[in-house]
Each structure stands twice: as C-alpha cells, then as structure tokens.
VOPAGU-2260 file (C-alpha; in pm, 1 decimal, decimal comma):
REM VOPAGU-2260
SITE   aa  ch    i         X         Y         Z
SITE  MET   A    0   -2070,2    2626,6    1501,1
SITE  PRO   A    1   -1903,7    2308,7    1376,9
SITE  ARG   A    2   -1719,3    2085,7    1624,6
SITE  PRO   A    3   -1340,1    2113,1    1637,1
SITE  ARG   A    4   -1166,5    1818,6    1470,6
SITE  SER   A    5    -939,7    1577,1    1664,0
SITE  ASP   A    6    -643,9    1423,9    1498,4
SITE  ASP   A    7    -691,0    1125,9    1735,1
SITE  LYS   A    8   -1051,8    1077,5    1621,4
SITE  ARG   A    9    -963,2    1111,7    1255,3
SITE  ALA   A   10    -687,4     850,5    1304,5
SITE  ALA   A   11    -927,4     622,8    1485,2
SITE  ILE   A   12   -1172,7     647,7    1187,1
SITE  MET   A   13    -900,8     562,4     938,8
SITE  ASP   A   14    -780,6     268,2    1145,7
SITE  ALA   A   15   -1133,3     146,4    1180,0
SITE  ALA   A   16   -1205,2     190,1     808,5
SITE  THR   A   17    -891,8     -16,4     729,5
SITE  ARG   A   18    -996,8    -301,6     960,9
SITE  ILE   A   19   -1368,6    -297,6     848,4
SITE  ILE   A   20   -1296,5    -273,3     472,8
SITE  ALA   A   21   -1044,9    -556,5     500,2
SITE  VAL   A   22   -1305,5    -783,9     646,6
SITE  GLN   A   23   -1627,4    -659,8     493,3
SITE  GLY   A   24   -1510,2    -502,9     167,4
SITE  LEU   A   25   -1578,1    -162,3      23,3
SITE  GLY   A   26   -1952,7    -199,6      68,6
SITE  ALA   A   27   -1912,6    -177,2     451,7
SITE  ALA   A   28   -2145,5      71,5     600,3
SITE  THR   A   29   -2011,7     389,3     746,2
SITE  ALA   A   30   -2202,4     315,2    1061,8
SITE  ALA   A   31   -1990,4       5,1    1113,6
SITE  ILE   A   32   -1670,4     204,6    1056,2
SITE  ALA   A   33   -1792,3     474,1    1299,6
SITE  LYS   A   34   -1886,7     213,3    1563,9
SITE  GLU   A   35   -1547,7      43,6    1528,1
SITE  ALA   A   36   -1379,6     384,4    1567,0
SITE  GLY   A   37   -1583,7     459,8    1876,8
SITE  VAL   A   38   -1752,4     770,1    1720,9
SITE  SER   A   39   -2097,4     850,8    1605,4
SITE  ASN   A   40   -2187,6     812,5    1239,9
SITE  GLY   A   41   -2242,2    1189,8    1234,4
SITE  SER   A   42   -1898,1    1250,1    1375,2
SITE  LEU   A   43   -1749,2    1043,2    1088,7
SITE  PHE   A   44   -1903,3    1295,0     849,2
SITE  THR   A   45   -1734,0    1580,9    1040,6
SITE  TYR   A   46   -1409,9    1442,2     910,6
SITE  PHE   A   47   -1509,9    1315,9     569,8
SITE  ASP   A   48   -1779,9    1480,1     348,4
SITE  THR   A   49   -1884,8    1146,1     200,9
SITE  LYS   A   50   -1788,0     780,0     211,3
SITE  ALA   A   51   -1610,2     826,6    -119,6
SITE  ASP   A   52   -1408,2    1113,4      48,7
SITE  LEU   A   53   -1314,0     871,1     325,3
SITE  LEU   A   54   -1211,2     601,5      78,4
SITE  ASN   A   55   -1001,9     837,5    -130,9
SITE  GLN   A   56    -821,8     973,3     174,8
SITE  LEU   A   57    -765,6     626,8     306,5
SITE  TYR   A   58    -620,0     514,7     -24,9
SITE  ARG   A   59    -379,1     817,9     -33,2
SITE  GLU   A   60    -269,9     751,4     321,8
SITE  LEU   A   61    -216,9     376,5     279,3
SITE  LYS   A   62     -24,4     423,2     -44,3
SITE  GLY   A   63     194,1     691,3     115,7
SITE  GLU   A   64     252,7     481,1     424,6
SITE  MET   A   65     356,9     189,8     213,6
SITE  ALA   A   66     601,0     402,8       4,9
SITE  ALA   A   67     744,7     569,9     313,0
SITE  ALA   A   68     799,6     229,6     476,3
SITE  ALA   A   69     963,6      89,2     162,8
SITE  LEU   A   70    1195,2     390,2     117,3
SITE  GLY   A   71    1282,9     442,9     483,1
SITE  GLY   A   72    1657,9     425,5     538,5
SITE  LEU   A   73    1724,7     371,2     172,2
SITE  PRO   A   74    2100,1     325,3     122,2
SITE  ALA   A   75    2303,5     521,0    -134,9
SITE  ALA   A   76    2394,6     213,2    -330,5
SITE  ASP   A   77    2363,1      37,4    -662,1
SITE  PRO   A   78    2016,8     -24,1    -803,7
SITE  ARG   A   79    2005,5    -394,9    -699,9
SITE  THR   A   80    2088,8    -312,3    -336,1
SITE  GLN   A   81    1836,7     -28,4    -339,2
SITE  LEU   A   82    1564,1    -253,0    -486,9
SITE  LEU   A   83    1636,8    -526,6    -232,5
SITE  HIS   A   84    1598,2    -273,5      39,9
SITE  VAL   A   85    1267,4    -140,4     -99,7
SITE  TRP   A   86    1148,2    -503,3    -155,3
SITE  SER   A   87    1234,2    -611,2     201,4
SITE  ARG   A   88    1075,2    -302,8     357,6
SITE  TRP   A   89     758,9    -350,5     139,4
SITE  MET   A   90     728,2    -708,2     252,0
SITE  ASP   A   91     764,7    -605,6     620,1
SITE  TRP   A   92     501,7    -334,1     584,0
SITE  ALA   A   93     247,5    -562,8     406,3
SITE  THR   A   94     295,9    -852,2     649,3
SITE  ALA   A   95     302,1    -641,5     967,6
SITE  ASP   A   96     -65,9    -539,4     918,6
SITE  PRO   A   97    -240,2    -755,2     653,9
SITE  HIS   A   98    -556,3    -545,2     697,0
SITE  LYS   A   99    -373,5    -254,9     538,5
SITE  ARG   A  100    -259,2    -454,7     247,2
SITE  ARG   A  101    -602,1    -609,6     195,3
SITE  THR   A  102    -774,8    -270,5     211,7
SITE  LEU   A  103    -520,5    -108,2     -14,1
SITE  ALA   A  104    -572,8    -383,3    -273,7
SITE  GLN   A  105    -952,2    -324,2    -269,3
SITE  LEU   A  106    -918,6      49,5    -297,8
SITE  GLN   A  107    -664,8      20,5    -584,6
SITE  VAL   A  108    -933,0    -122,1    -806,5
SITE  SER   A  109   -1231,1      61,5    -674,5
SITE  ASP   A  110   -1438,0     287,8    -901,1
SITE  GLU   A  111   -1479,6     528,1    -598,5
SITE  ILE   A  112   -1107,2     625,4    -617,7
SITE  THR   A  113   -1073,9     934,1    -821,3
SITE  ALA   A  114    -818,4    1002,2   -1089,4
SITE  SER   A  115    -679,6    1267,2    -863,0
SITE  ALA   A  116    -633,6    1028,5    -578,6
SITE  HIS   A  117    -462,6     771,8    -813,6
SITE  GLU   A  118    -233,2    1053,9    -936,0
SITE  SER   A  119    -148,2    1165,9    -586,1
SITE  ALA   A  120     -78,9     806,2    -473,5
SITE  SER   A  121     137,4     750,1    -786,0
SITE  ARG   A  122     351,3    1050,0    -693,0
SITE  THR   A  123     431,0     887,5    -357,4
SITE  MET   A  124     570,1     593,7    -544,7
SITE  THR   A  125     789,8     795,5    -783,6
SITE  ASP   A  126    1115,2     709,5    -607,8
SITE  ILE   A  127    1032,0     340,2    -611,0
SITE  GLY   A  128     949,8     364,5    -978,4
SITE  GLU   A  129    1289,2     526,9   -1046,8
SITE  ILE   A  130    1475,8     249,7    -856,7
SITE  LEU   A  131    1285,7      -3,9   -1054,9
SITE  GLU   A  132    1368,1     172,0   -1384,5
SITE  ARG   A  133    1737,7     177,6   -1296,3
SITE  SER   A  134    1721,6    -187,5   -1191,2
SITE  ARG   A  135    1588,1    -297,1   -1533,0
SITE  ALA   A  136    1795,5     -64,6   -1741,1
SITE  ASN   A  137    2034,1    -335,9   -1860,0
SITE  GLY   A  138    1815,6    -643,8   -1797,0
SITE  PRO   A  139    1585,0    -850,6   -2012,2
SITE  MET   A  140    1293,2    -632,0   -1945,0
SITE  ARG   A  141    1460,1    -309,9   -2037,3
SITE  ASP   A  142    1249,7    -259,8   -2352,1
SITE  ALA   A  143     922,6    -390,0   -2199,7
SITE  PRO   A  144     653,8    -140,8   -2116,7
SITE  ALA   A  145     703,0       0,2   -1766,2
SITE  THR   A  146     346,0     -84,1   -1665,1
SITE  LEU   A  147     406,9    -449,8   -1745,4
SITE  VAL   A  148     721,1    -450,0   -1543,7
SITE  PHE   A  149     543,1    -282,6   -1252,5
SITE  THR   A  150     255,2    -530,7   -1278,9
SITE  LEU   A  151     500,1    -829,5   -1282,1
SITE  CYS   A  152     681,5    -686,2    -975,0
SITE  ASN   A  153     358,5    -646,3    -793,4
SITE  ALA   A  154     243,5   -1002,3    -878,4
SITE  LEU   A  155     574,6   -1137,9    -740,7
SITE  ALA   A  156     533,5    -921,0    -432,5
SITE  GLU   A  157     177,9   -1032,1    -367,2
SITE  ALA   A  158     277,4   -1399,0    -405,7
SITE  THR   A  159     575,8   -1349,7    -170,2
SITE  ILE   A  160     368,9   -1163,6      89,7
SITE  ASP   A  161      99,5   -1441,2      85,0
SITE  TYR   A  162     377,8   -1695,3     136,1
SITE  ILE   A  163     527,3   -1499,2     425,2
SITE  ILE   A  164     185,3   -1465,7     590,5
SITE  GLY   A  165     131,5   -1845,7     556,7
SITE  ASP   A  166     479,4   -1926,7     682,1
SITE  PRO   A  167     606,7   -1636,1     902,1
SITE  ASP   A  168     893,7   -1839,7    1049,5
SITE  GLY   A  169    1058,4   -1846,2     709,4
SITE  SER   A  170     991,6   -1481,2     630,7
SITE  GLU   A  171    1350,9   -1374,5     568,5
SITE  GLU   A  172    1409,0   -1670,2     337,2
SITE  HIS   A  173    1081,6   -1604,5     153,0
SITE  LYS   A  174    1168,3   -1231,8     114,4
SITE  GLN   A  175    1496,1   -1323,4     -42,5
SITE  SER   A  176    1355,6   -1597,0    -265,1
SITE  GLY   A  177    1094,5   -1355,4    -393,1
SITE  PHE   A  178    1353,2   -1091,2    -455,7
SITE  ASP   A  179    1582,8   -1338,6    -631,2
SITE  ALA   A  180    1292,6   -1419,8    -868,0
SITE  LEU   A  181    1220,0   -1056,4    -931,9
SITE  TRP   A  182    1580,7    -974,8   -1003,4
SITE  ARG   A  183    1604,9   -1273,9   -1252,1
SITE  VAL   A  184    1303,9   -1121,9   -1434,9
SITE  ILE   A  185    1429,7    -765,2   -1448,9
SITE  GLY   A  186    1790,7    -729,3   -1351,7
C-alpha cells in the first residue's frame, strides 16, 4: 500500500528543488533535492513520477505564483496604472526570493518542460498579457508582434530586477525607472 502524501513534504520538496536548482542548475541530482527537503530520495518519487515531472510541476507553480503576486490587488484603473501595479509587484516577487527567479529562468528554457506545461503556465499569465496589450494599443509598439513586445518587457524587467538586487536601498527608485523605460517603449 502506498504511503499517504503530505502537503508539507511536497512543499518542502518544491522549496528544496527551487533552492538547489538555483545554485546547481537543472542537472542537480534528485538525491540532493531530497536531502535538502529532509526526505529520502524514494519519498521524492512518491510525489513526482520522474525528475521531469518534478521540473514541470515546479515550473507551473513558480509561474503561477509570479502571476498571482503581480496581479494581487490589481486596481480597476487605466492600463498604465494597472501595468505599473503589475510591474511593481513582479519586481517585488522576483527580488524577495532570487532563487525562485533564477530557477524559473532555467526552467523556462529547459527541454524538460513540456508543451503542456508551457501552455498551462501561459494561461496563468493571460491577464498580464491583456494589460500589456491594452497598454501598447496606442503606443509606438502597437503594430509590433506581441512576442517581441513581451520579450522586450521581460528584458527590461530582468535588467531592473538585477539592478534592484545589486542596490536594494534604491529599489523603489529603480522600479520606477524601469517602468518609465518600459512605458516609453510601449505606451
């Protein structure tokens, strides 16, 4: 008879995977993840069928967590105000736990992440995409391909996040400067 699953153990495995992957990369051994989580390697596979399953579930969860953080408390307002809210909350999420950001970046480009996981993660970002689309509707990037606009937005975000991590005392100023640059590009 299989062991009953514990939400706490699963969460510990996910947290450990986030920390280990951030430091060691996607090639990190499941044994290292299990050890960090305080469970046996066999227990890890009670929760995840394979390492790829673990990576895909971790990707979905981190992407969903990031979207939820960015959209939390979203005001009913004009697109610029909404985008500033999403931007600020995204910066807060990414800088509060750099391991999550680093791990998500690695998972985003991993061949282990299935098309299904990418599609599922994209659905969590739908509201953010809609805000970005409304924000660029009358701006200089209105006719540019959406994927180019999203890629530019992400590049500006990554640069801003790196700057905030390097100079946390100026985080509010850096968030605003990064947003101002984004708005000049798309708004």
